[in-house]
C-alpha positions as CSV (number, residue, x, y, z in Angstrom):
1,X,50.6,91.1,37.6
2,X,47.0,91.0,38.7
3,X,46.2,88.5,35.9
4,X,49.0,86.3,37.1
5,X,47.8,86.4,40.7
6,X,44.2,85.5,39.6
7,X,45.5,82.6,37.5
8,X,47.6,81.3,40.4
9,X,44.8,81.7,42.9
10,X,42.5,79.2,41.1
11,X,41.6,76.0,43.0
12,X,40.7,72.4,42.2
13,X,40.8,71.2,38.6
14,X,40.8,74.7,37.2
15,X,44.3,75.2,38.6
16,X,45.7,72.7,36.0
17,X,44.0,74.2,32.9
18,X,45.6,76.6,30.6
19,X,44.5,80.2,31.0
20,X,42.9,81.9,27.9
21,X,43.6,85.6,27.5
22,X,40.7,87.7,26.2
23,X,40.7,91.5,25.7
24,X,37.9,93.7,27.1
25,X,36.2,93.7,23.7
26,X,36.0,89.9,23.6
27,X,38.9,89.5,21.3
28,X,41.0,86.4,22.0
29,X,44.5,87.2,22.7
30,X,46.1,83.8,23.4
31,X,46.6,81.1,25.9
32,X,49.0,80.9,28.9
33,X,50.0,77.3,29.4
34,X,50.1,75.9,33.0
35,X,53.8,75.2,32.9
36,X,54.5,78.9,32.1
37,X,52.3,79.8,35.1
38,X,54.2,77.4,37.3
39,X,57.5,78.9,36.1
40,X,56.3,82.4,36.8
41,X,55.1,81.3,40.3
42,X,58.5,79.7,41.0
43,X,60.3,82.9,40.0
44,X,58.1,85.0,42.2
45,X,58.6,82.6,45.1
46,X,62.4,82.7,44.5
47,X,62.4,86.5,44.4
48,X,60.4,86.6,47.7
49,X,62.9,84.1,49.3
50,X,65.8,86.2,48.1
51,X,64.2,89.4,49.4
52,X,63.5,87.7,52.8
53,X,67.0,86.3,53.0
54,X,68.5,89.8,52.2
55,X,66.3,91.3,54.9
56,X,67.3,88.6,57.3
57,X,71.0,89.2,56.6
58,X,70.5,92.9,57.1
59,X,68.6,92.4,60.3
60,X,71.3,90.0,61.5
61,X,74.0,92.5,60.8
62,X,72.1,95.2,62.6
63,X,71.6,92.9,65.5
64,X,75.3,92.2,65.6
65,X,76.1,95.9,65.5
66,X,73.6,96.5,68.3
67,X,75.1,93.6,70.3
68,X,78.6,95.1,69.9
69,X,77.3,98.5,70.8
70,X,75.6,97.1,73.9
71,X,78.7,95.2,74.8
72,X,80.9,98.3,74.5
73,X,78.4,100.3,76.5
74,X,78.4,97.7,79.3
75,X,82.3,97.8,79.2
76,X,82.3,101.5,79.3
77,X,79.8,101.5,82.2
78,X,81.9,98.9,84.0
79,X,85.1,101.0,83.5
80,X,83.2,104.1,84.6
81,X,81.9,102.4,87.7
82,X,85.3,101.0,88.5
83,X,87.1,104.3,88.1
84,X,84.3,106.3,89.7
85,X,83.6,104.1,92.7
86,X,87.2,102.9,93.4
87,X,89.0,106.1,92.8
88,X,91.3,107.0,95.8
89,X,90.0,110.6,95.3
90,X,86.5,111.8,96.2
91,X,84.4,112.6,93.1
92,X,81.1,114.4,92.9
93,X,78.8,115.9,90.2
94,X,77.4,119.2,91.5
95,X,74.7,121.5,90.3
96,X,75.5,125.2,90.3
97,X,74.3,125.6,93.9
98,X,76.8,123.1,95.1
99,X,74.3,120.3,95.7
100,X,75.7,116.8,95.2
101,X,73.7,115.0,92.5
102,X,76.1,112.1,92.0
103,X,79.1,110.9,94.0
104,X,81.4,108.0,94.6
105,X,81.8,105.9,97.8
106,X,85.0,107.8,98.7
107,X,83.2,111.1,99.0
108,X,80.3,109.5,100.9
109,X,82.6,108.0,103.5
110,X,84.6,111.2,103.7
111,X,81.6,113.4,104.3
112,X,79.7,111.0,106.6
113,X,80.0,111.2,110.4
114,X,83.0,109.2,111.6
115,X,83.4,107.6,108.2
116,X,79.9,106.1,108.2
117,X,77.6,106.1,105.1
118,X,74.7,107.5,107.0
119,X,74.2,111.2,107.6
120,X,75.7,112.1,104.2
121,X,76.1,115.9,103.7
122,X,74.1,116.7,100.5
123,X,75.8,120.0,99.8
124,X,79.5,120.8,99.9
125,X,78.9,124.5,100.7
126,X,77.4,123.3,104.1
127,X,81.0,122.3,105.1
128,X,82.6,125.6,104.2
129,X,83.2,128.8,106.1
130,X,81.2,131.8,104.8
131,X,84.3,133.2,103.0
132,X,85.1,129.9,101.2
133,X,81.4,129.3,100.5
134,X,81.1,132.5,98.6
135,X,84.2,131.9,96.6
136,X,83.2,128.3,95.8
137,X,79.7,129.3,94.6
138,X,81.2,132.0,92.4
139,X,83.4,129.4,90.8
140,X,80.5,127.1,90.1
141,X,78.6,130.1,88.6
142,X,81.5,130.8,86.3
143,X,81.5,127.2,85.1
144,X,77.7,127.3,84.5
145,X,77.8,130.5,82.5
146,X,80.5,129.1,80.2
147,X,83.1,131.7,81.1
148,X,86.5,130.7,79.7
149,X,88.0,128.6,82.5
150,X,90.7,125.9,82.3
151,X,89.3,122.5,81.4
152,X,90.5,121.3,84.7
153,X,90.3,124.4,87.0
154,X,92.2,124.0,90.3
155,X,91.5,125.8,93.5
156,X,91.9,125.2,97.3
157,X,89.1,125.3,99.9
158,X,88.9,124.3,103.6
159,X,86.1,121.8,104.6
160,X,85.0,121.1,108.1
161,X,84.5,117.3,108.0
162,X,82.4,115.5,110.6
163,X,85.0,112.9,111.3
164,X,88.3,114.6,110.6
165,X,87.7,118.2,111.5
166,X,89.2,121.0,109.4
167,X,91.0,119.8,106.3
168,X,92.5,121.6,103.3
169,X,91.4,120.2,99.9
170,X,92.5,120.8,96.3
171,X,89.4,121.1,94.1
172,X,89.6,120.1,90.4
173,X,86.5,121.4,88.7
174,X,85.2,121.1,85.1
175,X,81.9,121.5,83.4
176,X,80.0,118.5,81.9
177,X,78.3,120.2,79.0
178,X,76.0,117.3,78.2
179,X,74.3,117.5,81.7
180,X,75.2,121.0,82.9
181,X,76.8,119.5,86.0
182,X,80.2,120.5,87.4
183,X,82.5,117.5,88.0
184,X,84.5,118.1,91.2
185,X,87.5,116.0,92.3
186,X,88.6,116.5,95.9
187,X,92.2,115.8,97.0
188,X,93.1,116.2,100.7
189,X,96.4,118.1,100.8
190,X,96.4,118.9,104.5
191,X,99.5,116.8,105.3
192,X,101.2,117.8,102.1
193,X,100.9,121.5,103.0
194,X,102.2,120.7,106.5
195,X,105.2,118.9,105.1
196,X,105.9,121.7,102.6
197,X,105.6,124.3,105.5
198,X,108.0,122.2,107.6
199,X,110.5,121.9,104.8
200,X,110.2,125.7,104.1
201,X,110.9,126.4,107.8
202,X,113.9,124.1,107.9
203,X,115.3,125.5,104.6
204,X,115.0,129.0,106.0
205,X,116.6,128.0,109.3
206,X,119.5,126.3,107.4
207,X,119.9,129.3,105.3
208,X,119.9,131.7,108.2
209,X,122.3,129.5,110.2
210,X,124.7,129.3,107.2
211,X,124.4,133.1,106.6
212,X,124.9,134.1,110.2
213,X,127.7,131.5,110.6
214,X,129.5,132.9,107.5
215,X,129.1,136.5,108.6
216,X,130.2,135.7,112.1
217,X,133.3,134.0,110.8
218,X,134.3,136.9,108.7
219,X,133.6,139.5,111.4
220,X,135.4,137.6,114.0
221,X,138.5,137.4,111.8
222,X,138.3,141.2,111.3
223,X,137.6,142.0,114.9
224,X,140.5,139.9,116.3
225,X,143.3,142.3,115.2
226,X,141.2,145.3,116.2
227,X,140.7,144.0,119.7
228,X,144.3,142.7,120.0
229,X,146.2,145.6,118.5
230,X,144.1,148.1,120.5
231,X,145.1,146.4,123.7
232,X,148.7,146.2,122.7
233,X,148.7,149.9,121.8
234,X,147.1,150.7,125.1
235,X,149.7,148.7,127.0
236,X,152.5,150.5,125.1
237,X,151.0,153.9,125.8
238,X,150.7,153.0,129.5
239,X,154.5,152.1,129.5
240,X,155.4,155.3,127.8
241,X,153.1,157.5,129.9
242,X,151.6,160.9,129.2
243,X,149.2,159.8,126.5
244,X,145.9,159.8,128.3
245,X,143.9,161.0,125.3
246,X,145.4,158.3,123.1
247,X,144.7,155.7,125.8
248,X,141.1,156.8,125.9
249,X,140.9,156.4,122.1
250,X,142.3,152.8,122.4
251,X,139.8,152.1,125.2
252,X,136.9,153.3,123.0
253,X,138.2,151.1,120.1
254,X,138.4,148.1,122.5
255,X,135.0,148.7,124.0
256,X,133.4,149.0,120.5
257,X,135.0,145.8,119.4
258,X,133.9,144.0,122.5
259,X,130.3,145.2,121.9
260,X,130.5,144.0,118.3
261,X,131.6,140.6,119.6
262,X,128.6,140.4,122.0
263,X,126.2,141.2,119.1
264,X,127.8,138.5,117.0
265,X,127.4,136.0,119.8
266,X,123.8,136.9,120.2
267,X,123.2,136.3,116.5
268,X,125.0,133.0,116.8
269,X,122.9,132.1,119.8
270,X,119.8,132.8,117.7
271,X,120.9,130.6,114.8
272,X,122.9,128.0,116.8
273,X,121.8,127.8,120.4
274,X,124.4,126.7,122.9
275,X,125.0,123.0,123.0
276,X,122.4,121.5,125.3
277,X,123.4,119.8,128.5
278,X,121.2,116.7,128.1
279,X,119.7,114.9,131.0
280,X,116.7,112.5,131.4
281,X,113.9,114.8,132.2
282,X,110.1,114.5,132.8
283,X,108.4,116.7,130.3
284,X,105.3,116.8,132.4
285,X,107.3,118.2,135.4
286,X,108.7,121.0,133.2
287,X,105.2,121.9,132.1
288,X,104.0,122.0,135.7
289,X,106.8,124.3,136.6
290,X,106.3,126.6,133.7
291,X,102.5,126.8,134.2
292,X,103.1,127.8,137.8
293,X,105.5,130.6,136.7
294,X,102.9,132.0,134.2
295,X,99.8,131.8,136.4
296,X,100.2,135.5,137.3
297,X,100.6,136.4,133.7
298,X,97.4,134.5,132.9
299,X,95.4,136.3,135.7
300,X,96.7,139.6,134.4
301,X,95.4,138.8,130.9
302,X,92.1,137.6,132.3
303,X,92.7,134.2,130.7
304,X,92.2,130.6,131.8
305,X,94.5,127.6,131.3
306,X,93.5,124.1,130.6
307,X,96.4,121.8,131.6
308,X,96.6,118.2,130.5
309,X,99.5,116.2,131.9
310,X,99.6,112.4,132.1
311,X,99.9,110.7,135.5
312,X,103.0,108.8,134.4
313,X,106.3,110.6,133.7
314,X,107.1,111.4,130.1
315,X,110.9,111.0,129.9
316,X,112.9,112.9,127.3
317,X,116.6,113.4,126.8
318,X,116.8,117.2,126.8
319,X,118.2,120.3,128.4
320,X,115.5,121.3,130.9
321,X,116.4,125.0,130.8
322,X,116.1,125.2,127.0
323,X,112.8,123.2,126.8
324,X,111.5,125.5,129.6
325,X,112.4,128.4,127.4
326,X,110.5,127.0,124.4
327,X,107.4,126.4,126.6
328,X,107.5,129.9,128.1
329,X,107.9,131.5,124.7
330,X,104.9,129.6,123.2
331,X,102.7,130.1,126.2
332,X,103.4,133.9,126.4
333,X,102.7,134.1,122.6
334,X,99.4,132.4,123.2
335,X,98.4,134.7,126.0
336,X,99.3,137.8,124.0
337,X,97.3,136.5,121.0
338,X,94.1,136.4,123.1
339,X,94.3,140.1,124.1
340,X,91.0,141.1,122.3
341,X,89.3,137.7,122.2
342,X,85.9,137.2,123.8
343,X,87.0,133.8,125.1
344,X,90.6,133.5,126.5
345,X,91.5,129.9,127.0
346,X,95.1,128.5,126.8
347,X,95.2,124.8,126.2
348,X,98.5,123.2,127.1
349,X,99.1,119.4,127.2
350,X,101.6,116.6,127.1
351,X,101.2,113.2,125.4
352,X,103.2,110.5,123.8
353,X,103.1,109.6,120.1
354,X,105.1,106.4,119.3
355,X,108.7,107.1,120.0
356,X,108.1,110.8,120.6
357,X,106.8,113.0,123.4
358,X,104.5,115.8,122.2
359,X,103.5,119.0,124.0
360,X,101.0,121.4,122.5
361,X,100.1,125.0,123.2
362,X,96.8,126.3,121.8
363,X,95.0,129.6,122.2
364,X,91.7,131.1,121.2
365,X,93.2,134.3,119.9
366,X,93.0,136.1,116.5
367,X,94.9,133.3,114.6
368,X,97.5,133.7,111.9
369,X,96.6,134.3,108.2
370,X,97.7,131.5,105.9
371,X,100.1,133.7,103.9
372,X,101.9,134.5,107.2
373,X,102.3,130.9,108.5
374,X,105.5,130.3,106.5
375,X,107.1,133.4,107.9
376,X,106.5,133.2,111.6
377,X,109.7,131.3,112.3
378,X,111.8,133.9,110.4
379,X,114.1,136.0,112.6
380,X,112.7,139.4,113.4
381,X,109.3,138.7,111.9
382,X,106.4,139.2,114.3
383,X,102.7,139.8,114.2
384,X,102.9,141.8,117.4
385,X,103.4,145.5,117.8
386,X,107.0,146.7,118.4
387,X,106.2,147.2,122.1
388,X,105.3,143.5,122.6
389,X,107.7,141.5,120.4
390,X,111.0,141.5,118.6
391,X,110.3,138.5,116.3
392,X,113.1,136.4,117.8
393,X,111.1,134.1,120.2
394,X,109.9,131.6,117.6
395,X,113.2,131.5,115.9
396,X,114.9,130.6,119.1
397,X,112.3,127.9,119.8
398,X,112.9,126.4,116.3
399,X,116.7,126.4,116.9
400,X,116.3,124.7,120.3
401,X,113.9,122.1,119.0
402,X,116.1,121.2,116.1
403,X,119.1,120.8,118.3
404,X,117.1,118.3,120.3
405,X,116.3,116.4,117.1
406,X,112.6,117.3,117.3
407,X,110.0,119.0,115.2
408,X,107.8,122.0,115.7
409,X,104.6,122.7,113.7
410,X,101.8,125.2,113.7
411,X,98.1,125.1,112.8
412,X,96.1,128.3,112.8
413,X,92.6,129.4,111.8
414,X,92.1,133.2,111.5
415,X,89.5,134.3,114.1
416,X,89.6,131.0,116.0
417,X,93.1,130.5,117.3
418,X,96.5,128.8,116.9
419,X,98.0,125.6,118.1
420,X,101.8,124.9,118.2
421,X,102.9,121.2,118.5
422,X,106.4,120.2,119.5
423,X,107.7,116.6,119.1
424,X,110.8,115.4,121.0
425,X,112.3,112.0,121.1
426,X,111.5,109.9,124.1
427,X,114.3,108.8,126.4
428,X,114.4,105.0,126.3
429,X,117.3,104.6,128.7
430,X,117.4,104.5,132.5
431,X,119.6,106.7,134.6
432,X,119.6,110.3,135.8
433,X,122.0,112.1,133.4
434,X,123.2,111.6,129.9
435,X,125.4,114.5,128.7
436,X,126.9,115.2,125.3
437,X,130.7,114.7,125.1
438,X,132.6,117.9,125.7
439,X,135.8,119.0,124.1
440,X,139.0,118.7,126.1
441,X,139.3,121.7,128.3
442,X,142.7,123.2,128.8
443,X,143.0,124.9,132.2
444,X,144.4,128.5,131.7
445,X,147.4,129.6,133.7
446,X,145.5,132.6,135.0
447,X,146.0,136.3,135.0
448,X,149.4,137.6,136.3
449,X,151.1,134.3,136.0
450,X,152.2,134.4,132.3
451,X,155.6,136.0,133.0
452,X,156.5,133.6,135.7
453,X,155.4,130.7,133.6
454,X,157.3,132.0,130.6
455,X,160.5,132.6,132.6
456,X,160.8,128.9,133.3
457,X,160.5,128.1,129.6
458,X,163.3,128.2,127.0
459,X,162.8,130.4,123.9
460,X,160.1,128.6,122.0
461,X,159.7,128.3,118.2
462,X,156.1,128.7,117.0
463,X,154.5,128.3,113.6
464,X,151.3,130.4,113.1
465,X,149.0,129.5,110.2
466,X,146.2,131.7,109.1
467,X,145.1,133.2,105.8
468,X,144.4,136.5,107.5
469,X,147.7,138.4,107.6
470,X,146.6,140.7,110.4
471,X,145.9,137.7,112.6
472,X,149.3,136.2,112.1
473,X,150.9,139.6,112.7
474,X,148.9,140.0,115.9
475,X,149.9,136.6,117.2
476,X,153.5,137.1,116.3
477,X,153.7,140.5,118.1
478,X,152.0,139.1,121.2
479,X,154.3,136.1,121.6
480,X,157.4,138.0,120.7
481,X,156.7,141.0,123.0
482,X,155.2,139.1,125.9
483,X,157.2,135.9,125.9
484,X,160.1,136.5,123.7
485,X,159.3,133.5,121.5
486,X,160.3,133.1,117.9
487,X,157.3,133.1,115.6
488,X,157.2,132.1,111.9
489,X,154.1,133.1,109.9
490,X,152.5,131.3,106.9
491,X,149.2,132.1,105.2
492,X,148.1,128.9,103.5
493,X,148.0,125.2,104.4
494,X,150.3,123.7,101.8
495,X,153.1,126.1,102.7
496,X,152.5,125.2,106.4
497,X,153.1,121.5,105.8
498,X,156.3,122.3,103.9
499,X,157.6,124.3,106.8
500,X,156.6,121.5,109.2
501,X,158.5,119.0,107.1
502,X,161.6,121.3,106.9
503,X,161.8,122.6,110.5
504,X,161.1,121.7,114.1
505,X,158.5,123.7,116.1
506,X,157.6,123.7,119.8
507,X,154.0,124.9,119.2
508,X,151.7,125.2,116.2
509,X,148.8,127.7,116.1
510,X,146.5,127.2,113.2
511,X,143.2,128.5,111.8
512,X,140.6,126.1,110.6
513,X,138.8,127.7,107.6
514,X,141.4,128.4,104.9
515,X,141.2,128.1,101.2
516,X,142.9,125.0,99.7
517,X,144.5,122.9,102.5
518,X,142.5,123.9,105.6
519,X,143.2,123.4,109.3
520,X,141.7,120.0,109.5
521,X,144.0,118.7,106.8
522,X,147.0,120.1,108.7
523,X,145.7,118.3,111.9
524,X,145.3,115.1,110.0
525,X,148.9,115.4,108.5
526,X,150.3,116.0,112.0
527,X,148.5,112.9,113.4
528,X,149.9,110.8,110.6
529,X,153.5,112.2,110.3
530,X,154.3,114.1,113.5
531,X,151.9,112.7,116.2
532,X,154.2,113.9,119.0
533,X,153.5,117.5,118.0
534,X,149.7,117.2,117.9
535,X,149.3,117.7,121.7
536,X,151.1,121.1,121.3
537,X,148.6,122.5,118.7
538,X,146.3,125.3,119.4
539,X,143.4,126.0,117.1
540,X,142.2,129.6,116.7
541,X,139.0,130.1,114.6
542,X,136.4,132.6,113.8
543,X,133.9,129.8,113.1
544,X,131.0,129.8,115.6
545,X,131.2,126.0,115.9
546,X,128.5,123.4,115.8
547,X,128.0,119.7,116.6
548,X,129.9,118.4,113.6
549,X,132.8,120.8,114.0
550,X,133.1,120.3,117.7
551,X,133.0,116.5,117.2
552,X,135.9,116.7,114.6
553,X,138.0,118.8,117.0
554,X,137.2,116.4,119.8
555,X,138.5,113.5,117.7
556,X,141.9,115.4,117.4
557,X,141.9,116.4,121.1
558,X,143.1,119.9,120.5
559,X,142.1,123.0,122.4
560,X,140.3,125.8,120.7
561,X,140.2,129.6,121.2
562,X,137.5,131.6,119.4
563,X,138.2,134.8,117.6
564,X,138.3,137.6,118.6
565,X,140.4,136.8,121.6
566,X,142.3,139.1,124.0
567,X,146.1,138.9,124.3
568,X,145.8,137.4,127.8
569,X,143.5,134.6,126.5
570,X,145.9,133.7,123.7
571,X,149.0,133.6,126.0
572,X,147.2,131.6,128.7
573,X,146.2,129.0,126.2
574,X,149.7,128.8,124.6
575,X,151.3,128.3,128.0
576,X,148.7,125.7,128.9
577,X,149.2,123.8,125.7
578,X,152.9,123.6,126.4
579,X,152.2,122.5,130.0
580,X,150.2,119.5,128.7
581,X,153.4,117.9,127.4
């Protein structure tokens, strides 16, 4: 190879001469002709070109791979920037001390004052209470130490934001092993928790109302014959005479039954407050009145009240007495909650929010623990001692607010205080009074006049329909013994319709809630096939009633007597029903 390079490196004329080959000892070896040298040089040049072309191709392929890699990297960076910066959730990369080392715009806006980018909070723990700060730092430490945690660990913490105040966030945390940072995604669930709490309260209220209504219906059915037969027995003993002891027994039975009725009605009032007598009322005026009533209570508790009432009236369609009851309950609860507080300030205010009037009652008391917030509207649940509360006040408030088609909510921070907010629909109409329609009232004949009224009537034929045999037996005995009427009893709706088709009756007394064909179906049948008899129908029911039931009865225009009833009440209503025709 060296010999070839020397031969090819000759210049001038010597380049064109053949090259003699001589060994080191001077022995002649031969001659390399010039054409052979040229061929050898051409081969070398061709090899070098091929090598250069191969290297160029390899370099081009590497450049293309590098270009594709760079392009993919730019795409990945673009996707990352798009997802990171335009995410609807706040995202941050934290070090184990909670310091924010990277973040997206959403987090920056969230943590800045009033939504501005300036004044950014560099550490999430600065926005937490000491209790939450300790728990959060412990969580970050667990991530850093590599303790087995879920790849997407979820926890909830409260942040005190500069622009929004106290908010509840769901934190999704995971460790980025390549950088040692903790990726944290923040989701504001404050409104979600409020909605869930409201739904839970409404579900419990519906369950309680249904439960109490069902129990009341059954107990009223059972108490009606106890009350009725005890009075019949007492009247019979008075007629016979000489049975004072037995009369005292009957009197005890009657008084116990009446006390049971009062207890049932109190429970019904708790679950279904009395139908409100609606009128167009200024909410601010109600608040002024209630605040005046409670000023002495405030002074006794060494508390102050901050009252905010707009100058213009805030008109609502409501029962003033019931709304006053809600305000009194909430304000007394607030005063009691501040018993041991260093600062005792009760903040009460009225404002409008769209189509709603809003009044709020806030205190600086001990607050309510989060695990208790979902229970405070439960009947008989209270955070007070037994000497200061029965646990019924907030349940009554909830029932009243719901009857007014409003909403009640609560927000509380342990150690800082509690705020109750009540929303009620604004009244958009003019005029002084707007009342709910009331059921047709049948004027009773009155005590002492049944016999005279009955003497002027022929012997009436009555059909009594009730699935409780003791109820039909009681009604039959009352009408037979007191008025001398003929009474036929049936215990289910289908049989009642068959008897109505087969015979003629002067009066129909029917229960509402019966298996199969119920009282409403019987009323509908009478309206369609015997409309002349419908005005002479009396409904007896153990149902506590409600807006929908009352409206259905109003559509039929029939009087109602609630179980348990006294014998005089039943006879008065029967005579009055016959007087209508």
